[in-house]
C-alpha positions in Angstrom: -0.3 -0.1 0.0 1.5 3.1 -0.8 -1.2 6.0 0.8 -2.5 6.6 -2.8 0.5 8.0 -3.9 1.3 7.8 -7.1 4.8 6.8 -7.3 5.1 3.3 -9.3 7.5 4.3 -12.6 9.3 7.3 -11.2 12.8 7.1 -12.2 12.2 4.5 -14.8 12.2 7.3 -17.9 15.7 7.9 -16.8 15.3 11.0 -14.8 16.3 11.1 -11.4 14.1 11.5 -8.8 14.7 12.7 -4.8 10.9 11.5 -3.0 11.5 13.2 1.1 9.1 11.4 3.4 7.8 14.0 5.6 5.2 12.2 6.8 5.9 11.2 10.9 3.9 7.7 10.2 6.4 6.9 7.9 4.2 6.2 4.9 6.3 6.0 2.1 9.5 5.0 4.3 6.9 2.0 5.5 6.0 1.1 1.8 8.9 0.7 0.8 11.6 -0.9 3.2 8.6 -2.2 5.7 7.5 -0.6 8.8 10.1 -2.0 11.1 12.6 0.1 8.8 15.7 2.4 11.1 17.8 4.0 8.7 20.8 5.8 10.3 20.2 9.5 8.7 16.6 10.2 8.2 14.6 13.4 7.3 14.5 14.3 11.2 18.2 14.1 11.3 18.6 16.7 8.8 16.0 18.9 9.8 17.0 18.8 13.2 20.5 18.2 13.8 23.7 19.3 12.0 23.1 16.5 9.0 23.3 16.8 5.3 20.1 15.9 3.0 22.5 13.9 0.9 23.6 11.8 3.9 19.9 10.3 4.3 19.1 9.5 0.7 18.6 6.0 0.4 18.0 4.1 -2.9 14.5 2.6 -3.4 13.6 -0.8 -4.7 11.1 1.5 -6.9 14.0 2.8 -9.0 14.3 6.4 -7.5 15.9 7.3 -4.2 14.2 8.6 -1.0 14.8 10.5 2.4 13.3 8.1 4.9 10.8 9.3 7.4 11.1 9.0 11.2 8.7 8.4 13.8 11.0 11.3 15.6 9.6 13.4 13.1 6.4 14.1 14.9 7.4 17.2 16.1 10.0 19.1 17.9 8.9 20.6 21.9 5.7 19.5 22.3 4.5 19.0 18.8 5.7 22.2 17.2 5.7 22.7 14.0 9.0 21.9 11.8 11.8 24.8 12.4 12.9 24.0 9.2 16.5 24.5 8.6 17.1 27.3 6.4 20.2 25.6 4.9 18.4 22.1 3.4 20.6 21.3 0.6 21.4 18.1 -0.8 25.2 19.2 -1.9 
């Protein structure tokens, strides 16, 4: 189940595709890698810690790249909205 996301075939036409799973319920991450997937670096670390986005990128079995989510990304400071770092850079 992919949550209704039209993701099948992404990256199949030779284009590079990067999907960033910002869902704290890990919908895309769980669909691609399984419910118990635990990545070393996730979107959470790139938002709240000094980590670069490229450290979190994983190849997916569907042929495109993914920055996986984490249950820790439910928010910080008591459910406050994401304080996105201004320097979310891939390079």
